[in-house]
C-alpha positions as CSV (number, residue, x, y, z in Angstrom):
1,X,58.6,47.9,87.8
2,X,55.6,45.7,87.2
3,X,55.5,46.8,83.5
4,X,59.1,45.6,83.1
5,X,58.6,42.2,84.7
6,X,56.3,40.7,82.1
7,X,55.8,37.0,81.8
8,X,57.4,37.1,78.3
9,X,60.5,38.7,79.7
10,X,60.9,36.3,82.6
11,X,60.4,33.3,80.2
12,X,63.0,34.9,78.0
13,X,65.7,35.0,80.6
14,X,65.3,31.3,81.6
15,X,67.9,30.0,79.0
16,X,70.4,32.7,80.1
17,X,69.9,31.7,83.8
18,X,70.5,28.1,83.0
19,X,73.6,28.9,81.0
20,X,75.0,31.0,83.8
21,X,74.2,28.2,86.3
22,X,76.0,25.6,84.2
23,X,79.0,27.8,83.8
24,X,79.3,28.4,87.5
25,X,78.9,24.6,88.2
26,X,81.7,24.0,85.6
27,X,83.9,26.3,87.6
28,X,83.1,24.5,90.9
29,X,83.8,21.2,89.2
30,X,87.4,22.3,88.6
31,X,87.8,22.6,92.3
32,X,86.5,19.2,93.2
33,X,89.0,17.3,95.3
34,X,90.7,20.5,96.6
35,X,88.8,20.4,99.9
36,X,85.6,22.3,101.0
37,X,84.2,25.2,99.1
38,X,81.9,27.9,100.4
39,X,78.8,27.5,98.2
40,X,77.6,31.0,99.2
41,X,80.8,32.9,98.2
42,X,81.8,30.7,95.3
43,X,78.4,30.1,93.7
44,X,75.2,31.5,95.2
45,X,76.6,35.1,95.5
46,X,77.6,35.2,91.8
47,X,74.5,34.0,89.9
48,X,71.9,36.5,91.1
49,X,74.3,39.4,90.9
50,X,74.9,38.7,87.2
51,X,71.2,38.1,86.5
52,X,70.1,41.3,88.3
53,X,72.8,43.4,86.7
54,X,72.0,42.1,83.2
55,X,68.3,42.9,83.8
56,X,69.1,46.4,84.9
57,X,71.5,46.9,82.0
58,X,74.7,47.4,84.0
59,X,77.9,46.7,81.9
60,X,79.6,43.5,82.8
61,X,82.8,45.3,84.0
62,X,80.7,47.1,86.7
63,X,78.8,44.1,88.1
64,X,81.1,43.7,91.1
65,X,80.4,47.3,92.2
66,X,76.8,46.3,92.9
67,X,77.6,43.3,95.1
68,X,78.4,45.5,98.1
69,X,75.2,44.8,99.9
70,X,75.5,41.0,100.4
71,X,79.0,40.8,101.8
72,X,78.3,43.7,104.2
73,X,75.0,42.3,105.5
74,X,76.8,39.0,106.4
75,X,79.3,40.9,108.5
76,X,77.3,43.2,110.9
77,X,80.5,45.1,111.6
78,X,81.0,46.1,108.0
79,X,78.7,49.2,108.0
80,X,81.5,51.4,106.8
81,X,82.3,49.1,103.9
82,X,78.6,48.9,103.1
83,X,78.3,52.7,103.0
84,X,81.4,53.1,100.9
85,X,80.2,50.5,98.4
86,X,76.8,52.1,98.2
87,X,78.3,55.5,97.3
88,X,80.3,54.0,94.5
89,X,77.2,52.2,93.1
90,X,75.2,55.4,93.2
91,X,77.9,57.4,91.4
92,X,78.0,54.7,88.7
93,X,74.2,54.8,88.3
94,X,74.2,58.5,87.9
95,X,76.7,58.3,85.1
96,X,74.7,55.5,83.6
97,X,71.6,57.7,83.1
98,X,73.4,59.7,80.4
99,X,74.8,56.5,78.8
100,X,71.3,55.0,78.5
101,X,69.9,58.2,77.0
102,X,72.7,58.0,74.3
103,X,72.5,54.2,73.9
104,X,69.2,52.9,75.1
105,X,68.8,49.1,75.5
106,X,66.1,46.6,76.3
107,X,66.8,46.8,80.1
108,X,65.2,48.1,83.3
109,X,67.5,51.1,83.6
110,X,66.6,52.3,80.1
111,X,63.0,52.0,81.1
112,X,63.6,54.0,84.2
113,X,65.4,56.8,82.3
114,X,62.5,56.9,79.7
115,X,60.0,57.2,82.6
116,X,62.1,60.0,84.1
117,X,62.2,61.9,80.8
118,X,58.4,61.4,80.5
119,X,57.9,62.9,84.0
120,X,57.0,59.6,85.8
121,X,59.9,60.0,88.2
122,X,60.5,63.2,90.3
123,X,64.2,63.4,89.6
124,X,67.4,61.5,89.0
125,X,67.7,60.7,92.7
126,X,64.4,58.8,92.6
127,X,65.5,56.8,89.5
128,X,68.8,55.9,91.3
129,X,66.9,54.9,94.5
130,X,64.6,52.6,92.4
131,X,67.6,51.1,90.7
132,X,69.4,50.5,94.0
133,X,66.3,48.8,95.4
134,X,66.2,46.7,92.2
135,X,69.7,45.4,92.8
136,X,69.6,44.9,96.6
137,X,66.2,43.2,96.6
138,X,67.1,41.1,93.6
139,X,70.6,40.0,94.7
140,X,70.8,39.3,98.4
141,X,67.4,37.7,98.8
142,X,68.1,35.3,95.9
143,X,71.6,34.5,97.3
144,X,69.7,33.4,100.5
145,X,67.1,31.5,98.6
146,X,69.8,29.4,96.8
147,X,71.9,28.8,99.9
148,X,68.8,28.0,102.1
149,X,67.6,25.6,99.4
150,X,70.8,23.6,99.1
151,X,71.1,23.5,102.9
152,X,67.5,22.4,103.4
153,X,67.8,19.6,101.0
154,X,71.2,18.4,102.3
155,X,69.7,18.4,105.8
156,X,66.7,16.3,104.7
157,X,68.2,13.3,102.8
158,X,64.8,11.8,102.2
159,X,63.6,14.9,100.5
160,X,66.8,15.1,98.4
161,X,66.3,11.5,97.4
162,X,62.8,12.3,96.2
163,X,64.0,15.3,94.2
164,X,66.8,13.4,92.4
165,X,64.4,10.5,91.6
166,X,61.8,12.9,90.2
167,X,63.2,16.2,88.9
168,X,59.7,17.4,88.1
169,X,59.4,18.2,91.8
170,X,61.9,21.0,91.5
171,X,59.2,23.7,91.1
172,X,57.5,22.6,94.3
173,X,60.8,22.2,96.1
174,X,61.6,25.8,95.5
175,X,58.2,26.8,96.9
176,X,58.8,24.7,100.0
177,X,62.2,26.3,100.5
178,X,60.5,29.7,100.3
179,X,57.9,28.7,102.8
180,X,60.3,27.0,105.2
181,X,63.2,29.5,105.0
182,X,61.8,32.8,103.6
183,X,64.7,35.0,102.6
184,X,63.1,37.9,104.5
185,X,61.7,36.9,107.9
186,X,59.8,40.1,108.7
187,X,57.9,42.7,106.7
188,X,58.4,46.4,106.6
189,X,57.2,47.9,109.9
190,X,53.5,48.8,109.8
191,X,51.7,51.6,111.6
192,X,48.3,51.1,113.1
193,X,45.6,53.6,112.1
194,X,43.2,52.2,114.6
195,X,43.3,49.6,117.4
196,X,43.9,46.1,116.2
197,X,43.2,42.9,118.1
198,X,45.2,39.7,117.7
199,X,43.8,37.0,119.9
200,X,43.6,38.4,123.4
201,X,46.1,41.3,122.7
202,X,45.0,44.7,121.4
203,X,47.5,47.0,119.8
204,X,46.6,50.7,120.2
205,X,46.3,53.1,117.3
206,X,49.4,54.9,116.2
207,X,51.7,52.0,117.2
208,X,54.5,50.5,115.1
209,X,54.2,46.8,114.6
210,X,56.5,44.2,113.0
211,X,54.9,41.2,111.4
212,X,56.7,37.9,110.8
213,X,56.1,36.2,107.4
214,X,58.3,33.4,108.7
215,X,55.7,32.7,111.4
216,X,52.8,33.0,109.0
217,X,54.6,30.4,106.7
218,X,54.6,27.9,109.6
219,X,51.0,28.4,110.7
220,X,49.7,24.9,111.6
221,X,46.2,26.0,110.6
222,X,47.5,26.5,107.1
223,X,50.3,23.9,106.8
224,X,50.0,20.5,108.6
225,X,53.2,19.7,110.5
226,X,54.7,23.0,109.5
227,X,58.2,22.5,110.9
228,X,58.8,19.6,108.6
229,X,60.5,20.3,105.3
230,X,58.4,18.5,102.7
231,X,58.9,19.2,98.9
232,X,55.6,17.4,98.1
233,X,53.3,19.5,100.3
234,X,50.8,22.1,99.0
235,X,52.6,25.4,99.6
236,X,49.9,27.6,98.2
237,X,49.5,30.8,100.1
238,X,53.0,31.2,101.5
239,X,54.1,34.8,102.0
240,X,57.8,34.7,101.1
241,X,57.1,37.2,98.4
242,X,54.6,39.3,100.3
243,X,50.9,39.8,99.4
244,X,48.6,42.1,97.5
245,X,50.0,45.5,96.6
246,X,53.3,44.6,98.4
247,X,53.9,41.4,96.4
248,X,57.5,41.2,95.1
249,X,57.5,42.0,91.3
250,X,60.7,40.1,90.9
251,X,59.5,36.9,92.5
252,X,59.4,35.0,89.2
253,X,63.1,35.9,88.5
254,X,64.0,34.4,91.9
255,X,61.9,31.3,91.2
256,X,63.6,30.9,87.8
257,X,67.1,31.0,89.5
258,X,66.0,28.7,92.2
259,X,64.7,26.1,89.8
260,X,67.8,26.3,87.7
261,X,70.1,25.7,90.7
262,X,68.1,23.1,92.6
263,X,67.4,21.3,89.3
264,X,71.1,21.1,88.4
265,X,73.5,21.2,91.3
266,X,72.6,17.7,92.8
267,X,72.7,16.1,89.3
268,X,76.2,17.6,88.7
269,X,77.4,16.8,92.2
270,X,75.6,13.7,93.3
271,X,77.8,13.3,96.4
272,X,77.4,17.0,97.6
273,X,77.3,17.2,101.4
274,X,77.9,19.6,104.3
275,X,81.6,19.8,105.0
276,X,81.0,20.0,108.8
277,X,77.4,18.8,109.3
278,X,74.2,20.7,108.9
279,X,74.2,21.8,112.6
280,X,77.5,23.7,112.0
281,X,76.2,26.3,109.6
282,X,76.0,29.9,110.9
283,X,73.0,32.1,110.1
284,X,73.2,35.8,109.6
285,X,72.4,37.9,112.6
286,X,70.4,40.4,110.5
287,X,66.8,40.1,111.9
288,X,65.3,40.9,108.5
289,X,67.2,38.6,106.2
290,X,67.2,34.8,106.7
291,X,70.3,33.4,105.1
292,X,73.6,31.7,105.7
293,X,76.8,33.5,106.4
294,X,78.6,30.6,104.7
295,X,77.8,27.1,103.4
296,X,80.9,25.0,103.5
297,X,80.4,21.8,101.4
298,X,82.4,18.9,100.0
299,X,81.6,18.6,96.3
300,X,82.5,15.0,95.8
301,X,83.2,13.6,92.4
302,X,81.4,15.7,89.8
303,X,79.3,14.1,87.1
304,X,79.9,15.0,83.5
305,X,77.2,17.4,82.4
306,X,74.5,16.2,80.1
307,X,74.2,18.3,76.9
308,X,71.2,20.7,77.1
309,X,68.7,20.8,74.2
């Protein structure tokens, strides 16, 4: 995975991400004046799904097949739909292995198939599992990053005003969103090999523990006034993408999408606002993922887009 996500490749997808973002904003602009829109369903859900499927090398007509995870995770009663969607996606990936052998491309799935043929994967099931992880991790978490970012800025007008006055703050704004609302609240459960002491509590060996990166990201010893959303703060060291060997290899892709969206949406829709107030939004009940079920907004009058160089 890390061999695929090179700096050159990530830089290369930036223009495509910006083009996709502009196209989705154009579509939203056509609905201005028609009442509230759900920014999750009508915008945030679509951009990362397209980006991750294009990186993986999934044909455009199949992109919707791989969006099963996000909708199901927002409806905790939709486990049947989630499982059904996963089966369909797995079947499509299995067929895609042969297609990539016959017509290889410059995409992640072609790289996986070549690694399989070189003996770096155990079997086709392992390749498919890796590809499914690629899609789920690259889609839903970025949907949440985009929704959380827009919600955070709309809820802090002073911060939004700073961003619109100084667009160069967008990079730091994305990092502050990641610190303040990390898309995954907790890490994969850990297993203690020996007793571990935290403060005055000792966890025995051979216990399962769950660590909260959301708590770490609001550690007052690291971030002064940590419960304040501040796009000018030093966010160095936040754990939204993990740490060390467990650092998310797709983090730069998510950052690229976050910068494209937060750097454009408020310029295109200067009067964008919550449709029912920031306190009315409903968060997912999933204890792992931190994201909104929906984000109803009023678009206001759209501004004509500036031509991009």
